[in-house]
N, C-alpha and C positions, 0 to 999 in steps of 0.2 A: 910780317907783310908780304902779300904775293904779289910776284911780277905781272906786268901788263899782258904777257904773253899766256901765262897761267889763266889770269882773268878771262881772255879772249877765249880759250879753249873751253872753259867751263861755261860761258856764257853760250857758245855755240852748241854744246851738248844739251844745255836747258831749253835752247830753242827746237833743238833737233828733237827733243822729247814731248814738247807741247804739240809740236806739228804731228809728229807720229800718234798722239794721243787723240788729236782731232780727226785725222784721217780715220783711224780705227773706230771711233765712235760714229762716224757717219756711215761707215761700212755695216757695222754691227747692229744699230739701231732699227733698220728697216725688217730685220728679222724677228724682232719682237713683235711686230705689228700682228703677224698672224697666228702667234703662238697659243692665244687662247682659244681661236678657231680650231685649230690643229689639235689641241687637248681636249675639246670638247666633241670632236668627232669620232665616231667609231671607225670609219674608213673615209681615205681621201683618194680621188682620183684625178691624175693629171690629164687635161683634155687636148685633143688635137689642135684647136683654136688657141690655146695658150691658157685657158681658164683651170680652174680647179672645182670640182665637184665633191662637197662635202654629205656624208652620209651619217647622221646622227644615231644615237642607241635607239631611237624610236622608230627608225627606218625612213624618217623623212629626209628630204634633201634639200640644199642650198647650193647655189651656184656663184663663184668668184670669176670676174671676167679677168683678162691677162694683165689689167691694170691695178689689180687687188680691190675693186670695187664689187660689193654684193651686188647681184643683179636679178631681175625677174625670171623665173624658171616656170614654164608652161607643165602643167600636169599631163605626162604621158609622152613629153619631150624626149625625143632619143638624141643621145649625147654619145659621142664617139671619144674614147681614150686614145693616148697616144700610141697605144699598143694593138688600137683597131677594134678595141672590146667596144660593144654597144650597150648602153645603160638608158634604161626607160625611167624618166623623172618620176618621183613620188613625193608630192606635196612642193611647197614653194616658202622656205623657210627663210626670206629674204631679209625679215626683221631680225631674227635670231643670229643669222650670220653677220649683218651690218653691225650690229651691236658687239659680236665678239670682235671682229676685225678693228673696229673703233677702239676696244678695250686696250688694246696695245700702244695706242697713240695718246691716250690720256692718264691721269691718276687715279682710275677707278679700282 
């Protein structure tokens, strides 16, 4: 039979492990949300406004805002990357990007 001191230490260790696992899962889970989009993109550019421009294999582009939402992209729209590069939009693959971003949040 174990002493109450030993049980107390074991209980603290289990609680600490559960709390740590919960915190880590909360930190790691959001990173999976854009994995499908990132894997599908030929190139990705971080934009000055906090968004991300995805360029797919077919040359079409899609725009994600700084909140992680696929948003409308105007054909010919000028976008500026964080390093000052100017990119002219080609296409508006908002539906494709929306599907890919949501793929990380569901069981598809």
